[in-house]
N, C-alpha and C positions, 0 to 999 in steps of 0.2 A: 457281678456283671457290669454295674455302673462304674466300678473302680477300674475295670479293664478297659472300658470305653474311654474313660477319662485319661488313662495312661496312654492309650493309643492316640488319642487326640493330641496330647501334649507332645508325644514323640513326633507325630506327623508335623505339628507346628514347628518344632525345633528343626526338623529336617528341612522344612520349607523355608524357615528363616535363614538357615545356613546356606541353602541352595540359592536363595535370592541374593545373599551377601556375596557369594562366589560370582554370581552372574553380574552383579552390580559393580564389583571391583574392577577398576582399570588401573594399570600401572602408570606411574609418572614416567615421562620421557625426559631424559637428562638434559639440562640446559647446555646451550652451546654459545660460543663467542659470536657476537653479531657478524654475519657474513659481510665482507667488504662490498660496497656497491658495485665495484668493478668486476665482481664475479658473475654478474648477470649480463646477458647480451642486451644491448639497447632495444632491439626489436621485441624482445620478450617483455621488457619493462613497459614498452609502449602498448603492447597488447594487454598487459595487466592493468594499465591505466584505463583502457577502454572498457575492460570487463568490470573494473571497480565502478566506473560510471554507470554501466548497464545494470549493475547490482545495487545501485544507490547506497553504496557503503558509507559515503560521507553523510548522507541524510540521517542515519541512525547513530553514527559514531562521532558526531560533532555536536557539542553543546552549543546552545544559542550564544553567540559572541565568543565562542571558544576556538582553540586551534583545531585545524582540520584533522580528523581521525583520532583526536586525543580523548575521545569518549566523554562521558558525563551527560549525555542526552537522556532526559527523563522520559520513560515510557510508563504511562499509567495503565495498569492492568487490574482485572478483578481480584488479583492476588496481592496487590500492593505495587508500590513504585519500584521500578527497576531502572538502573542507570547503566548505560552502555559502557563498554570497556575501551581502553586506550589501545589502538592497534598500530601505533607508530613503533619504530624499532628502538624505543627507549628500553634499556636493559632492566631497569628497576620497576617501572610502572606500566610498560608496554609489552610488546612481544619480541623485544630485541634478542632474548636468549632462546627463542623458540626455533627448533630445527624445522626443516620443511616437512619432516614426518609428523611432527607435532601439529603444525599448521594444517596438514592434510587430514589428520585425524579429527581435528576440530570441525573442519568443513564437512567431512563425509560421515562422521559418527557422533558429533556433538559432545566431544570429550576434550577438556582443557589439557594443557601440557602437564599439569600436576596430577592428572587422573580424575579430577572431579567432573561430574556431568554438567554440561552447559544447560542453562534454562532455554526453553523453546521460543523465547522472544528472539533469540538468534535463530534464523531460519535454516538450521542444518537439515531439517526435514525436506527442504528444497535443494540446498547446496550439495546434498549427498549425490545429486544427479550430475554434478559437474565432472567433466573429464579430468584426468590427472594433468594433462597439458594446461588446461585452463587454471587449475589450482596452482600449478607451478608458476604460471604467469602472474597470478595475483600475489603469490608469495614474493616474487621478484619485485613487484611494484611496491608493496608495503615495506619491504626491507630496504628499499632505497629512498624512503621518505625521510624528512628531517625528524630526528627523535624529539619527542616532547615529553618532558617530565610532568605528569599530571596525576596527582593522587586521586584514587577512585572514591567516589561517595558511596557509602554502604547502601545496599538495597533495603527497601522498606517492606520486606516480605515477612509476614508473621509465621510462627511455628504452626504446622509442620512443613509448610511449603518451602521453607528455607533450607531444608535438609536435602543436600544435593544427591545423596544416595538414593532417595526416593524417586529421583528423576528416571532412574533405570526402570521403575515400574511404569512410568508414563511412556517410556520408549517401547516397552513390551506391548502396550496397548495400542499405540498410535504411530510409531516410527518404523518405517520400512526402508532400511538403508539399501543403496544400490545406484549404479550409474544409469543415466537416461538410456532407454531402449527405443530406437526408432520404430515407427509403425510402418510396416512394409506396404500397407495399402494406401499410404499417403505420399504426397510429393516430397521431394527433398526440401523445398521451401517451407512446406507445412511442418516438417520435422524440425527444421531449424527454429521455426517460431515456437514450437512446442518445447524444445530444449531451453530456449530463453525464458518462456513464460513459466514453465514448471520448475526450472532450476535457477539459473542466474538471477532473473528479474523477480522471481518468487511472487508472481501476481496474485496467487491465491492467498497469500499471507494477509492481504488487506481485503480482497474481494470475495472471500469465502467465509460464511458464518462459522462460529466456533461453538463447541459444546461446553458443558459446565467445567470441564477440566482443561479448557483452553486449547483443545486440538481442533483442527479444521474438520468440518463435517464432510466426510468423504462422499456422501450421497448427494451433496448440494454444492459441488465445486463451482466457484465463480457466481454463487447465488446472491451475493451482495452482503455487506456487513457495515457496521459503524466503526470508524477508526479515527482517533484523535478528534472526537466531536464532529466529524464529518461522515457523510454516507459514501461508502465505496459501492456504487450501484452494481446491479447484476451485469455480468458480461455475457449472459446467455440470452436466449430468446425471451426470457422473462423481463428483460429491460423494458420499462414502460414508455420510452421515448416514442413519439409518433413516427419519426423517420428511422429506418433501420441503420445500425452501425455497419455500413458497408466497408469493403476494403479501402476505398478511397477516403472515407471519413475517418476510419481508424488510423490510416497512415498520416493524414493531415494533423490529426489530434496529437498523435504520439511524436511526430516530427516537429510541429510548430507550436503545439500547446493550445490549438484552437480548431474548432470544426464549425463551419457555417450552419450545419444542421443540428448541432448539439450544444455548443457553448465553449467556454474557455476552461482550461485546466487551472485550478486554484487549490488553495489549502495543501493537504499532503500530496496531491497529485502533481503539482507543478515540479517539485524536486525530482519526481520520476521522469518527467519530460526533460528536465535539465540533464539528468543522468544518462538518459537514452541518447542525448546529443553526442555522446562519445562513441556510439556505435555507428557503423556504416549504414547507408540507405538500405542495403540489401537485408540487414537484420530488421529494420523497421518494417519493411515490406513483408518479411517472414512473420513477424508478430501480427501484422494486420491480416495476413492470410490465415493464420491459425485462429484468431478470434472471430474473423468473419465466418469461418466454418463453425465455430462453437455457437455463435448466435444465429446461425442459419440465415444469414443475410441474403444469400443467393435466391432464396425463395421469394424475397420481397423486392428484389431489384426492379422488376417491371413496374412496381407500384410506388417507387420513391417519389417521383415528381408529383404524382397524384396525392400522396400522403402529405407532402409539403404544402401543396396548394390548398388542400382541405383544411389543414391545421391553421394556416394563416388566414384563410377567408372566414373560417368559423370564428376565430378570435375576433376578427374585425366586426363580425355581425353581433357578437355578444358583449361588446365593450361597454354597453350601458348608455343611459341617457346622459346628455351633457351636464345635467345638474346632479348626477350621482356623486356624492362627496368622495367616495373611494376612487372613482374614476378621475376626479379632479386632483386628488392627492397623487395618484400614479402619474398623471399627465405632468404635473409640476415637478416631480422628482425624477421620473424615469423615461418618459416617452420621447424626449428630444434625442436621446441616444439609442433607444430601442425601437425605433420606427423603421420598418422596411417597406418601401412602396412596391406596388405591382407584383406582389408575391415573389419577390426576388431576395432571398435571405443573403445577408452579408456577414462575413466572418467578423469584421470590425464593429458591427452593430447588430449583435445576435438578437434575433426575434424570439421573444420569450414564449411564443406559442410552440416553438420547437425545442426550447431549452430543456435539457434532461432534468435539471433541478426542480422545475415546476411540476413535473410528472411523477416524481418519486413519492412513495407513500409516507416518507419522513421529510418534513420541510427544512431539515437542518442545513442542507447545502445552500438553499435560497436565503435563509436567514443569515448564515455566515457571510455570504457575499454582500448582502445589503449592509450589514453592520461594519464589516472590515474593508470592503471594497476589493479591488484588484490593483496591485501596485505595478509600477513600471518594470519591476524585476520579475513579474509573473505573467502568465498568459501570453497573449499576442504582442510581439515587439511593437512599441509605439502606441499601444492602446491602453488606456488607464480608466478604471472605474473608481470614482471617489467613494470614500467610506461615509456612510450615513449614520453610523452609530451614535455620534454626538449630536447630529442634527435632527434625528427622528426619535420620538419616544417609542417605548415598547408597543403602545397602542397603535401608533402610526405604522410601524413595521408590520404588525399583525394585520392591519387593514390592507396594506399593499399586498402581502402574501395571500390573504384570503381572496382579494380581488383578482389576482393573477390565476389563482387556482380555479375560480368559478368562470372566468372569461377566456382562459387559454386552454382549458381542458374540460373533458366531460367526466372527470373523476370525482369521487366524494370529497367534500371539504375536509381540510385538516382540522383537528380538534386541539383545544388547549394551546393555541398559538402563543398567547401572552406568557404562559408558564414556560413554554419551550424557549421563547426569546430571552426571558429573564435568566433561565438556566445557562444558555449559551453565553450571554454576557458575563455571567459569574465565572464560568469556566475559562473564557478568554482572558478575563482580568487576572485569574490565578496563573495562567500560562505566561503572562508577560512579565 
């Protein structure tokens, strides 16, 4: 009896292995001669350029100091370091020999031209929702860029995660291919925002927490996550900021990189704002409409001014005695730029009682901004915050962060601030 069960088990295993192999196999698509740039209509190329901006393609496919779209950008994951690919039309190291069918399959199905499965750091689980017309425009744009010969650095993924065949199993569990389907109960503008957020701009790739296998947790969409040592905060009603993310605030933030009620786009978020700059105002309004619905801002609209006044007046009342050493440190380093009189928040001088970074459960964003500042190429045009990483010790940064947390919020204090600051310093030094 045991022998029969063992034989049955072995046969079933072999059948399953063969079946998985058949399912996982994808044919290579024959290489083609690079299409001449003149074969694409100028208006299609221009639309592809805007879409590439709205999809932040340059942010992930350009190494620091490298040629645009030539790849080599390092993405640190729990499974090892992964380096982005060259998507210029270089025939040897880029996608110059890719047909449009091969490009479309990569975008919609996560399969490379040679038939290998792409790793999900490439957000094909979002790009699968793009229309064929948009994929065509993107193809036209990339195939008309200047070819760059750039040898790819090998990924640092250990066995067995480096076996591309196994990615087919990941897809079976977590990947649902298919184009975007509009919600008939929502407006045309909402659906446009959803198309951008769910597909092209792949907002959930950073703002949705992931499971142990690196897939987005479907039950917690936009619930917040840590990305590149920064916190991508919740985009839902769970966002802890005292003022709601209304349509107006979302539009201002996505269009200009700053919100007077929330703060400035910095770190990994600013390239997003830069990329969205290629999209028309109507698309930014659509994104704002979609996310204002996601975070239920309409329910809080009547209370916005009250919430702002309460946060700012409470902060003023809790700032501490004049001889409080933490208050004095904050006053000397920060208060001259972050003081707003008469409960009137200013975008150029964000009040930290309203700033989202002070209200997050993780102090990472606040620490990052204190250490590295905000340069002239980030955030609001013409507004610069100096970096205090070399001027302040870890203990000083911890004191300022703890002071802001206790005087600008009613939330529990952050713990292990010194260790967190030291870790961020170490990670930032390794990234430079």
